[in-house]
C-alpha positions in Angstrom: 114.5 101.3 96.6 117.2 100.3 94.5 117.9 100.3 90.4 118.0 97.8 88.0 120.0 98.0 84.6 120.2 95.6 81.5 122.8 95.3 79.6 122.9 94.1 75.7 124.9 94.5 72.6 123.5 95.1 69.2 125.1 95.0 65.8 123.6 97.4 63.8 120.8 98.2 65.5 119.7 94.5 65.7 119.8 93.1 69.0 122.7 90.2 69.3 123.6 89.2 72.7 122.2 90.0 76.6 121.8 88.3 79.8 119.1 85.7 78.2 121.5 84.5 75.3 124.1 84.5 77.7 122.1 81.9 79.9 121.2 79.7 77.0 125.0 79.2 75.7 125.6 78.5 79.5 123.3 76.0 79.3 124.5 74.7 76.3 128.0 74.1 78.4 126.5 73.1 81.4 124.5 70.3 79.6 126.5 69.5 76.3 123.1 70.1 74.5 121.1 72.9 72.9 117.6 70.8 73.0 118.6 70.8 76.9 119.4 74.1 77.6 116.3 75.0 75.3 114.2 73.2 78.0 116.5 74.5 81.1 115.8 78.1 79.5 112.2 77.7 78.8 112.4 78.0 75.4 111.8 75.7 71.9 114.7 74.0 70.3 113.8 76.1 67.4 114.3 79.3 69.1 117.4 78.5 70.7 118.8 77.6 67.1 117.4 81.0 66.1 119.1 82.9 68.6 122.4 80.4 68.0 122.5 81.5 64.1 121.7 85.3 64.7 124.6 85.3 67.2 127.0 83.8 64.9 126.2 85.7 61.8 125.8 89.0 63.4 129.2 88.7 65.6 131.0 86.5 62.8 131.9 84.2 65.2 131.5 80.3 65.6 129.8 80.2 68.9 128.3 76.7 69.2 130.1 73.4 67.7 127.4 70.8 67.3 128.1 67.0 66.6 125.0 65.5 65.1 123.0 62.5 66.4 124.5 59.2 66.1 125.4 55.9 67.6 127.0 57.7 70.2 124.5 61.0 70.3 124.7 63.9 69.1 125.8 67.3 71.6 127.2 70.5 71.3 129.6 72.6 73.2 130.7 76.2 73.2 134.2 77.3 71.3 136.9 78.8 72.7 135.2 82.3 71.1 132.1 82.2 72.7 133.8 81.2 76.4 136.2 84.8 75.6 133.1 86.6 74.6 130.9 85.5 77.8 133.8 86.2 79.8 134.2 89.8 78.2 130.3 90.3 78.5 130.4 89.8 82.3 132.9 91.9 82.9 131.1 94.9 80.9 128.0 93.9 82.2 129.6 93.6 86.0 131.1 97.3 85.9 128.0 98.7 84.2 125.4 97.7 87.1 127.9 98.4 89.8 128.7 102.0 88.1 124.6 102.6 88.0 124.6 101.3 91.4 126.9 103.8 92.6 125.5 107.0 90.6 122.1 106.0 91.9 123.4 105.9 95.6 124.9 109.3 95.0 121.7 111.2 93.1 119.2 109.6 95.9 122.0 110.5 99.0 121.4 106.9 99.9 123.4 105.5 102.7 125.3 102.2 102.0 
């Protein structure tokens, strides 16, 4: 028996960032492409683009630096703000999950 927890950030009651959107940003960083990142996490390019726009608008920061296609092709990469935001989110998520695990063990008197 174990507990599951889910952490997300919202702005004015609207979801902005959680594990799924973090996976999208990490895939963009890995592939250098919004299209490839979308395929990797099984969403459409349009949905990925929508998530990025919503996150940027609600957070008030640029997360993805885009380069239009051309002779050398287009691409995308995370901004420093995006990498910093992901790092902070991972710290918070890790601490919340750890705390939830500890409390769960205490409440259910589990020895681990």
